[in-house]
N, C-alpha and C positions, 0 to 999 in steps of 0.2 A: 504494498500498500504506500501510496504517496502522502509527506505527510508535510503539511505547510511549515516552511520556514518561521512565519511570526508565533507557530505554536512551540516549534522547539526554541524560539528567542526567550516568550513567555517562561516555559520551563527550567533553563537554564538561569533566566533571573529568580526565579524564587528558590531552584536549590542551591544548596551549600558543599562543595565538593567536601569541604573538612568534614563535615557533618555525618555523610556520606559514607566515605572511606574510612572515617573515625568507627565506624559499625564494626568494621572489621578487620582494623589495622589499631593496635596502640599507638596511639600518636603523643610527642611534645612539642612543645614549644623551641624554636631553637629560629632566634633573632626573627626575620617576617614571617617565617614560614613554620611547617609542622613536620616534625620525621617520624619516622619508624620502620621497622623491620618491611622489608621488602616482600610483598605476600605472590610475586610471581616468579621467587626464585629464592631458595634457601641464603640466608647471609646472616652473620652473627654481631656485627656492626651495621648500624640504620646508615641504609643510602638511600631511602625512600620520602621524595622531600612533595610536600600538598602548598600548596601556593593558594591561602585565602582572595588575596586582591587579584590576583590572575584566576582563579577558580580553577587551575589547573594541578594537574601530580606529574611528580617525573623520579625514575628512577636514574640514580646516576651509575649502578652496578649494573642493568641490563636493559635498560635504557626504553623500558616500561613508560609510556604518557600518557594523558588526555585528559579527559572532564570527568561529570559524573555521570554520564552516560556511555561513555567507552568505559570507565570503570564496570559500571555492573555487567557490561557486554563481555568482557575479559577476565573476570573474578569470577563472572557466574555463570558464564558459559551461555548467554543470551544472545541471539541477536539483535538488531538495532532496533525492530520492531516490538520486542518484548522487554529490552533495556528500557525505552521512550514512555510501554505501558506501566512498567514497574517504577516509574520512578513518577511517572503522573500520578500514579494512583497514593503515593507516598504524602503529594501536596495537595490531593483532591482534585484534580484537573482530569477535564474527558477528553483521550485524544479522540482526535478526528478521523470517522470510520471509514467513510467513503475518500476513494482514490481522486484524486482532481485530474478533471480531464480537461485538455486545453479550451474546450470550449466553455468551461466552468470558469478557469481562468478569466477567459477573455470575458465574461458576464462580468466576475469581480472586479475587474479592470474598468469597466465601464459604469459598473454601479461606486467604484470608488469615485471616476469622474464626474457623475452626475450630483454624490453629495458633495464636492470641492465646490458646486456651485449655489449652495443651499447657504452659505456666510452671504452670498453677494444678495440671496435673494432677500434677505434679515435686514442686511444694511441697506436696502433700499428701502423696505418697510421704515425701517427707521427711523433716514429721513425726511420722509412722510411723517408720519409721528410727530419729528420735530415743527415742521413747517406746519402742521397742525394745533399745536399748543398754540402757536401766534395767533393764532386766530378763534380761541378758545377761552373767554374771559372768565369761565366758571372753575375750569382746568388754572389758567395763570395765578386766581385769585385761590385757591386750593395750595399752590407752592408758597404763595406770600404768606399764607396763614400759619405755615408751618415754616416760617422765616427761609427760606431758601432762594439765595439770589442768582441774579443772572448767572454768573461766573459759574456758581458752582452746578446748574441745571446744563449749563453747556459742556461741563467737564462731566457730566455721568450722561450725556444724551438724553436726558428727560424731555418727554413726550409727552401724545393726547390720541387717543384713539378715539374718532368720533362716533356719536350714536347710529349712523345708519347701519344696515345689516351687511352690503357690500361695499363699503369705502372704497378698501382696498381696490375694486375695480377701476378707480380713477386713476390709480398707482401702476398696476398692470396690465398689458394692454390683452392679454389671452387669462381671463379670470379660471379657467379652466385647464389651466398647465398644474400637474400633478404635483407641480412641485411645491405653491404654494400652502397643499398640506402636508405635504412631506416634509416643510419646514414648521408646520403647527401652524398657519396662519389663519387658515381658513380650514372650516369643518366642511364635511361632508353627510346630508342626512342616512336615516339608517332606509331602508328598501322600504319602500308601499310609502316613501315621503316625496314623491318625484313630484314635481313642477306640471302644469298643463302639457308643457309640450314634452312630455317623458322623458326629463333631465334632470339627475340626481340634485338634491336642493343641497345649494351651497353658501355658506355665510361668515364672516368673519370673527373669529373666535373673540378677540379682542375687540367690545362696544363699550363709547362712554366710560372710557378710563386712564386714568394718569399713567403713561408705561414707562418703565422701568427696562433698558438694553439690559441682557447677558452678556458680557464679555468673557472670552475665554483669556488667558494669558499675554496670549499674541496681541491682544484688542481686535478680536475678529467679534462680531456682534453675533450668537448662538441661540439666543433665546429673548424671553422678554416678560416681564412682572408688569400684570395692571391693577392699579387699586380702583375700586370706586369711590366716585366724588362722595356718593350718598351715604345709605347705611343698607344700600343693598346685598346678597349674598350667592356666592361668596365673596370676600372680601377681598380678598388678595386670587388673583388667576394666573397661574404659569404658562409659559409653555409645557407642552406636551413634550415623552421623551423622543428625540428624533436622532438621524445619524450623529449629527454633532453638539449634542446638548444632551447630558445625564445630571438632573439634581444629586442624584450622590456624589459626585466627582466635582462639579461646579463652585463656588462661592461668590456671591456677587460683590463685587467691589474692588475684588483683587487684584485686575488693572488697573485700575485707581490711585489703588493704594499700597503698590511695590515701593516707591520713593518713600513713603513715609512710613513703613514698615521700620526701614534702617532707621529714619529721622528719630524715631519713639521708640524703637528699641523692643518691640512687640509685638503682635498684631491680638484686634480686638472684637470676639467673635461675638455679634448680635444675633436679632430672630429676625429681623425684617427691613426690607429695602429702605425705609423712612429713616428707622434707624442709621443705617448708614450714610444716608445722604444728611441728615442733620446733624450726625457727628462729624461728618469734613466741614460743614457750616460751621462747625463751632470749634474748630479747630482738631479735633481728633481724626484725621483721614486715613490714617492707620487702621478703621474699621470695617471689618468684610460680615455678611452674613450667608447662612444658610439657606437653602431655597425653598422653604416647606418641607422640611424634613431632618429627621434628625441626622446629627453629627456622626459623618462615615470615617472610617481609616482612611480613605483617599483624600475626606477633606483636610483632615489633619498632615497628614503625608505631604502633603499640598502645600500648606501655610509652613512648614518647616523647612522647605527650601526659599524661604524669603527670611527667615527669621527663625532665632533659638527661643525665644517667647512666645507664648499665647497664652493670653486670658480670656476665659469664658464669662459671656454674660449672660443671666438669667434672673428672672422672675424668682422674688425671695417664696413663694406658693409651691404648692406640693408638684406643681407641672411643670415648674421649672426644676425641683429636685431631682424630678423622672431625667428630665432633658438632660440635665447634670451628669446624671449617673449614666446616659447613653455616652456624654462626650467622655467621661473617664473611659472607659472599654475600649471607646477609640482610639483616644491618646496616649494609654499605657503601652502598647507596643511600640511608642515611639519614646515613651523617657528616659531616652541616656544622661548621663553624667556631666552633660553639657549643655541640655535643654531643660527650658523653665515652662509647667503648666499650671497654671492658676484658675479658679473659680470664684467670679463675682458675685455675688445676689445682692442685688437692689431691692430698699425697699417696696413692699408692695403698691404704694402709692406713685412708685415711680418708674419712667424708664429711664435710657441712658439719657433722650433729649429733656427731658424735664427734668432728673438731676442736675445737668448742667446747668439751665437755665437757673434755678433753682441756689445751687451753691456754687456755680461759676467753676470756669475749667480746671482753676486749683484747687477746687474742692473737689470733683471730681477723679483729678488724677493723684489727688492723694488717697480714698477712698479704693482704687484702681490700684495704686500700693498696698492695700491691704486684703485684697485678696485672697483665699483661702489656696494654700498650694496643693499641689496634687498628691502631697505623703499625706498630709492632716485628711482629708476629703476623702483618699482612701482607708484611711483607719474609721473614719464616721461613717464610711459606705456602710463597712465589714460588723461594724457594731452594731448598725442600726433594726432595732428590735432585741439586741441581746441584752440581757441582763449579768455585766459582767460583775455581780456579788455572788454568784452562783458557777458552779462549774459547769455544769448545762449551758449558763450564758455562756461563756467563756470558749468553751467549745464549739458552739453555734457560730463563736465569731472566727475563731479561726477555721471554722469551712467554709466560711461567706470570705474570709481574706484568701485562700488559697488558689481560684482560680483567676481573681484580682492579679497577686503577687507573680502568678505565672506566666501572665501576658506581659510580664516587663523583661528588658534585657537584658543580660547580666550586668554589672556595674554595682560601683558604690551607691549609689543611691536603693538599686534592690537590696543588696547585704543591709545597707540598715534598715530599710524598712521592714524586713524580714527579723531583726533587732529587736525594733518597736514594736511589731505584732507580736512576739514571745512575748516582752514585757509585757502588754494589755491582756493575754491569758492566762500567765505566771505560769511558760514552761522556757525552759534553755532553748536558744536560738536552733543549737545541735540538734536535740532532741526534735523540734519543729521540722526541720529540715530532715530529718529520716521520717517523719511521719509523713511528708509531704512529697517526698523523693527518697523513697528507701533505696534506692539504686545508686542516688548521688553522689559523686565523690568529687574534690579537687575542689569543695567551697572555704576549706579552713588555711587560713594562715599557713605558709611555710610549704603549702600541697606542693611539688613536683610533678604532677601531674600534666594535664591539657592546661592549667588554667582558668578551668572553669566547669559547673557542671553541663553535662553534654544533655541537651535535652533530645526530643524526638528529631529535631533537624526542619520539624515540619514549618513554614514559613520563616525561619530565623537564619541571620547569615552569622559568621562565628565574631563577626566584629561588633555584633550585638545589637545591631539594625535591622530592622524589621525587614522582611524581601521584600523590593520593589513591587508594586501593586502594575500589572499590565495590563495595557488595552486592547482590544480587540481589534482597534482599526490598523493597526500598520500595515505595510504592503505584502503582498503576498506573493512572491515570486514564482511559487511551485511547489513541484515534487520535492521531496527530501528522505535521504539523503544521497548526495553522490555516491560512486563506487567506494569500497573499502581497500582501498592500495595494500600494498606490503609493506613496501618501505617508509620508515618514519625519517625525521628530523625536527629534531628537539630545539633547533635554535630559531625555528620558526616561534610567531608568537602564539601559535595553537599547534595540537597535535598536528601534523602532517598526513596521521594516521585516520584522522578522521573528519577533518574539514581541508577543503582545497587551498590552493595559494589564493592571494586575490586576483581576479580575473583583470586580465588585458586587455587592452580593448579591442574590441573585435570577437574576443573570445564568451564562450557562453556560462553560463552558472556551470561549476564543476567540470570545467574543462581544465588540464592541471598544463602547468609551466613551470618548469625548471626553474626560472629567472630571477623571478619575483622577490624573493627575499633577498636578494645579495644586498649586502651593506654598500652603501660609497666608500671604494676605497682609493688611494692616491699611492704610488710604490709600496700595495701592496699590505698598509696600514689601513685600518678603520679610520676617518675621518672624525671629531669631534664632534658629537651633537650641537646644533644649533642652540641659541637662547629659546627661538620661539619649539623650536622640538621638544626642550627640556622639558619647558614647561605643559606640551602636549601629553608627554608621556605620563606626566603625575596626575594630569585631569582625566586620562585613559584607564588610570589601574584604580583611582582613588576619584572617580567623579563626584561625591559628596563634595570636594574639597572648594567647587566652583562658587558653592555659596560662601565660602569664606573669602569669596571676592569682592570690590567694590563694585559698583554701577560703573564707574570710568574705566576701571579694568575691565570687568565687561565690555564696553564697547570697543575697547582698546582689542583685545585678542579678535573679535567679530570682525571689525575691521582690517586684519592683517592682510597682507597678497597672499593669494594660492602659492601653497596649499593649504595652508594654516588659518589664516581666516573663515573658508567654505567649513572645514570640519570644526574650529569652536562654533560658528552657527549652528553645524548639525548637530555636535553636541549639545549647546542648550535647546536646543529644539526639544531632545531627546531627555533631558532632565525636567524639562517641563513637562510633557506627555506620562512619563513613566517612571519620573523620581530616579533615585540612584539605582545605577546596574552594576553587576560586575563587569570585567572585560570578557567574559564570555559570549555576554549576551548583549553587549556593546558590538561586538567583533560581529554578530548573525545582523547588527541591524544596518552596519556598515557596505553589506552586501550589495555590489554595483553601483555606490558612490564613487563619484569621481577624483574621490584621494583615498580611494579606500587603501591603495598599494601603500601610500606612504607612512596610513597612521598604523598598518600589520607592520610593518620594515621598523618603526619605531617601538614598537612594543617587543619585536625578535631582538632587538639591540641591550635591552635591559638584562644585564650580568643578574643570573639566578643566585637570589639570596641577596640583592641589595634592594633595600629601602627606598622608596621615594623622600626626598629630601624638604621641606617644604623651606625651610631658611632660604633656600640656594633658589628656591623659586621667589620667594619673596623678593628675593635682592633681583633677579632678572627683571619682573616685574615692573621694580623701582626703577631700574633701567630704562627700560622700555620708555615706562611711563616718562622717566627726565629726556630722553629723545624727542619723545613725543612732542612734549612741551617748547624744545627748544627749535625744533621744527615752526610748530604753531606761532614762534615770538619770530622765526627769520621773515614768516608771510606777513606779521602784523608790523613788522620795523616800517615796512613801505606805506602801508597808510596812517600810522598813530599820528602823522605831524597835522592831518586834516580829518581824521575820524575820531572825535571824543571816545568809543564804545572804542575801537582798536586800540586807544593808546591806556586806558583804564584796564582790556584783557593785559595787555603787555606788562602793564605792571604790576598785577596781582601774580603774572604767571612768573615775573624776576624777583619778585618776594619768596614764594613759593621756593624755586627754587633754590635762592640764596637759603631758607631757612632748613631747607632738602639736606643741603652740603654741609651745615655748620655742626660741628662736633655736639653729640647730645652731653649736657653737664650733669 
């Protein structure tokens, strides 16, 4: 059977080769990798290395190498399909059963092309809603009554859907275009509701509502939320699920809040469109909102792409507590030692908008700073309904806490919470861990094992971060895998016995070429990597590092000349759509990219066992920024005498360069 490449990429993104291999081989941490006795040949000293960053294994003794799938094939004697099915079952994924024919691939390509037009249809409708707002006094009065300025309305693209049943007919020449239904803008009637001409009844989904366009992180309109001007029901109406919009993955206002998230240092998650708009008007442009659904893991993961601190805002009533509990469950797998999650419970009579208006911006900021930390809220949630003065109540709390604690990635926070839970239930923390994880080892200090308890491996990576969430809207180039060759070359960026080398121009997927991995050489020696290549290597093997860069550095990298700029643009899009992925999964996504060969060659040249040096990359980025500023100053110098703005910018850059060159005191 042919297995789509997109499914292989998703599977490798979720799987952790350290966990898979660790079930059959006793591994110990050794530098950047894990070492153990090779399961493929007899040896007395460990020469079998497993790389958590590259998601590959390699034996320096017998030369066996591969990823999680090839390990199951070679160690378990499975064929490719059996190995994929076995691994997929471990991670709760369903392997596509049907072969993908050329006709099916053609239809899929046509469907993707059709879906690509949906955002343009939605953008056109958004422009029409903005124009309609200018002609509606009622809608304008509503926004003015909520204190929304014209500038903020423009930032969020606020609009108005007129009262008529078919107002969009004046916007789109063909009101019967199927794209209007597929995009969620138009509703078709049920069978039996045909008009006099025998045509299906069609009408606008949004009528007489103020409109809030929902944008993805690229700024493309993917849906709408509409609010009634009076007391009609439903009060809020969202676009339906479409090929470009899923309310379980998207957050309203995230595109508009990107720079403010870094400025404020945290994301404030609210419950409604107007909360986000009003907060932006009042100085808190770092607010976002879920779209009429409980907070999901996808929401949390997307937020942590932009900030390391998230504050969930809820009403203080029972409904708010229930919503907070769902947010807690979604956030726990992402609660690493360097991230902060808090829960803000407003007084019953307030929402964020009203609280700021009564207590001022500083008062609200102070209230946010006192939000309940995740650790405390977890203890409160576990203790709810439990009488801690009795043994039964304490046992009940321990039972409640166990699934919550297990959701957390390993780290100092998780270990501290174990101690706090144990203290609450009057049990020694080691005894509590034995109750919860009878087979767990390596959790005590001084342990020389693998460095932490090994879980089931489902959905977690060795570094403690949750497995990236993969979405199904990735390109599908057809059948997989290619033929399994006999010879291997571990100097490649992935085991050549499992993956084909990067395709040269004119070569089809899976066609082999023996020259694609040759590094650049001069007189028999490999040229040192350029500054740009060293940054590329780090970001491809540790994709989460992208979030440590500033916005200016992001712009610097994506604007670099080819091949680096296009590769950084591609990497940024992968991070936005799927979150940080291991190199094994990114490698699959690179298939067919114009600069695939350059990226794989860079990874192939990383010496085994060498960890990426963030300090070096930090220094390189500073150099590149300095060169960019110097070039900009040269361009500004010619205009500075006659252009005050150019002169001002020139002085700012000069001061910045001078400050950067002065030694720290």
